[in-house]
C-alpha positions in Angstrom: 11.7 21.7 -50.3 11.8 18.5 -48.2 14.8 19.7 -46.2 13.1 23.0 -45.5 10.0 21.2 -44.3 12.0 18.9 -42.1 14.0 21.8 -40.7 10.7 23.6 -39.9 9.3 20.6 -38.2 12.4 20.2 -36.1 12.3 23.8 -35.0 8.6 23.5 -34.2 9.2 20.3 -32.1 12.0 22.1 -30.2 9.6 25.0 -29.4 6.9 22.7 -28.3 9.3 20.8 -26.0 10.6 24.0 -24.5 7.1 25.3 -23.9 6.2 22.1 -22.3 9.1 22.2 -19.9 8.2 25.8 -18.8 4.5 24.9 -18.5 5.4 22.2 -16.0 6.0 24.8 -13.3 8.5 25.2 -10.5 10.1 22.2 -8.9 9.1 21.1 -5.4 11.6 22.2 -2.7 12.8 20.2 0.3 14.3 21.3 3.6 15.7 19.2 6.4 17.0 20.5 9.7 18.3 18.5 12.7 19.2 19.1 16.3 20.9 17.0 18.9 19.3 17.1 22.3 20.9 15.9 25.6 17.9 13.8 26.7 16.6 10.3 25.9 14.3 9.9 22.9 11.3 9.0 25.0 11.6 12.4 26.9 11.9 14.3 23.7 8.9 12.5 22.1 6.9 13.3 25.3 7.3 17.0 24.4 6.6 16.6 20.7 4.0 13.8 20.6 0.9 15.9 21.2 -0.1 17.3 17.7 -2.1 20.0 19.5 0.8 21.3 21.6 3.2 23.6 19.7 4.2 25.6 22.8 7.8 24.8 22.0 7.7 26.8 18.7 8.4 30.5 19.6 6.0 32.2 17.1 3.0 30.1 18.2 0.8 31.7 20.9 -2.0 29.2 20.8 -2.8 25.8 19.3 -6.4 24.5 19.1 -8.3 21.9 17.1 -10.2 18.6 17.3 -9.1 15.1 16.8 -6.1 14.6 19.2 -3.4 12.5 17.5 -5.8 10.7 15.2 -5.1 10.8 11.4 -7.1 13.7 9.9 -7.0 15.7 13.2 -6.8 19.4 12.5 -5.1 22.2 14.4 -5.0 26.0 14.0 -1.9 27.7 15.1 -2.3 31.3 16.1 0.9 33.2 15.8 2.3 36.3 17.4 0.5 39.2 15.7 -2.7 37.2 15.1 -1.9 35.3 11.8 -3.1 31.7 11.7 -1.9 28.5 10.1 -4.3 25.6 9.6 -2.9 22.0 9.5 -4.1 18.4 9.2 -2.4 15.4 10.7 -1.5 13.0 7.8 0.3 10.2 9.7 1.0 9.5 13.4 3.4 6.8 14.3 4.3 6.7 18.0 6.3 3.5 17.6 8.8 5.4 15.4 8.3 8.6 17.3 7.2 10.6 14.3 4.2 12.3 12.7 3.5 14.0 9.4 1.2 16.9 8.6 0.1 19.3 5.9 -0.8 22.9 5.8 -4.3 23.4 4.6 -4.4 27.2 4.9 -1.8 29.9 5.4 -1.3 33.4 4.0 1.8 33.4 1.8 2.8 36.7 3.5 3.2 34.7 6.7 4.9 31.6 5.2 5.7 32.0 1.5 4.9 28.4 0.5 2.1 26.3 -1.1 1.4 22.6 -1.0 3.4 22.2 2.2 3.9 18.8 3.9 6.2 18.0 6.8 7.4 15.3 9.1 9.0 15.6 12.5 10.7 12.6 14.1 12.8 11.8 17.1 15.7 9.4 16.6 18.1 7.8 19.0 21.4 9.7 19.2 24.8 8.6 20.7 25.2 8.2 24.4 21.4 8.2 25.2 20.8 11.5 23.5 18.2 12.3 20.8 18.2 13.7 17.3 15.1 15.5 16.2 14.7 15.7 12.4 12.2 18.1 10.8 11.7 17.7 7.1 9.4 19.6 4.7 8.5 19.6 1.1 6.7 22.5 -0.6 6.3 24.8 -3.6 7.1 28.5 -3.5 4.4 31.0 -2.6 3.9 32.1 -6.1 3.3 29.2 -8.4 3.5 31.0 -11.8 6.6 32.1 -13.7 8.5 35.2 -12.6 7.5 35.3 -9.0 8.1 38.4 -6.9 11.3 38.1 -4.7 9.3 37.6 -1.5 7.4 34.6 -3.0 10.2 32.9 -5.0 12.0 29.6 -4.3 14.8 31.3 -2.3 12.3 33.1 -0.1 10.4 29.8 0.5 13.5 27.9 1.4 14.8 30.7 3.7 11.5 30.9 5.5 11.1 27.2 6.1 14.7 26.7 7.1 14.5 29.7 9.5 11.3 28.3 11.1 12.8 24.9 11.5 16.0 26.2 12.9 14.2 28.5 15.4 11.9 25.7 16.4 14.5 23.1 16.9 16.8 25.4 18.9 13.9 26.4 21.1 12.9 22.7 21.6 16.5 21.9 22.6 16.6 24.8 25.1 13.3 23.9 26.6 14.1 20.2 27.1 17.7 20.7 28.3 16.6 23.5 30.6 14.0 21.3 32.3 16.7 18.8 33.2 15.2 16.1 31.0 
């Protein structure tokens, strides 16, 4: 009888641990993209440094919001087609040529993520060039188990990676085309 009771308790403990692991939810995902730009870091930072100017990011038609580059400044990005993304500036460090922001509102049909935070930074490259690094951390657009394919981890990673790649490639083209 004792062995049966101990075996039952062990099985129950295993089920509770397994349920606890599933209840914890999906893991946070991270993406990092980089681009080398043939221009000095100060010139590149000059294009990126204004939190309210996202003209270098192709899907953005308009950026507006109060607060300039002060922590807690907000911006609303209006995208091609009319969708909007609301963001808040979390950290602004001109001495390291970087800033961090969070999305406060976005339709998951536009960007299939939740709890998104990002940092963009300009670093010195070789030969007077620059490296721009764009990092993000987020959860998929559907936080529960069994997400639909368009809101799962792969969809979130693909969307953010694609956005970063498009943005960095456009930034590179804009700066290098201007002769900077």
